[in-house]
N, C-alpha and C positions, 0 to 999 in steps of 0.2 A: 484492573480489568483483565479478564481472560480473553485476550485477542484470538487465541487458538480456536475458540468456539465460534467466532464470527465468520460469516460468509466472505467470499472474495469481494462481493459487492460492498459489504459493510467496511471491510478493510480499505478498499479503494476510496470510499467516501471519506473515511477518517484521515487517510493520507492526503487526499486532495485538500481538505480543510487545513491540515497541518502545514502543507506547502504553500497554500494560498489562503491566508487567514481571512481575507476579505470575502471569501466564499461562505464564511460562517454566518453572514448576515443576509438573510432573505434570498434563499435559493431553494430549488426543488430538484429532486433526483428523478431520473427515468432510467429504468433498466433498458439495455439495448444489447442485442446479440447474446442473450442469456443473462446469467447473474454477474458476469465479470465486468462488463462495460457499463458505464452510465454517462448520462449527459446532464450537465448542470445548466439550468435555465434561470434567468433573472426574472422573477415575477413582477418586478417593478419596472415601469416604463415600457420599453419595446419588446420585452420577453425575448431577448437575444440569446443566442447559443453561446454559452460560456466555455464550452469544451467537452471533450470526451476523455476520460481517464481510465486506464487499466494498468495500474501499477503491479498487480499480481501476475500479469501475463506479458507485458510489453517491456522488453529490455530498454528500449529508447526512453520510456517514461521513468522506469525505476533506476536505470543506470546512474543518472546524475545524482539521485538521492543517495545511492550506495556509495559513490565516490566522495561526495561532499561530506558525508557523515562517517567516512572510514569504516564502513561495515564490511567485514570479511565474509566470504562465502566459501565453505569447504565442501568439496565434491565427495560423493560416496566413495568408500574404499574398503578393502578387505571383505568384500561380499556384503557389506552392510549398506542397504539401499536407503540412505537418509542423507538429506542435505542439511548442513548446519550454517546458520548465519550468526555472526558474533560481533559484538562491540563491547569491549571491556566486560562489565558484569552482566550484560544482557546477552542471552543466547537463545536461539529457537531452532528446533529440529523439525524438518518436514520431509516425509518420505517421497514426495512427488514434485515439489515446487520450490526452488531456491529463492525466487523473487518474493513469494508470499512470506517465506521465513524472514527475508531481509526487511520487508515492509513492517512486519510485526516487531522486529528489533527496533526499527526507526520509531514506531509508535511508542514503544516502551521508553526509548530515550527521551522523546518529547514529553511523555507523562512525568518523567522524573524531574524535568526542569521546572 
């Protein structure tokens, strides 16, 4: 799958399901605050709020995933304005967003398992 072509919203949804596999069964998405945030709602029962996730923009959401999966983030250097996220054979470069790059690496790691 070419994750680089996905929107932040799509990446956030895929990461949420990878982190919380139970969300993969009977939930719906709602965009909130643009394309980056979304809310998961349980359509069965009380339709309760299952949480808001923004892994591509929120360090407090993405940080534990980055640490637990030993994903390295390399800052731009030598005038090259690109962030790199790396884990062994998986690497992603993004000119603007290190968290998006790291979440794509995470999804590639999960896909390989």
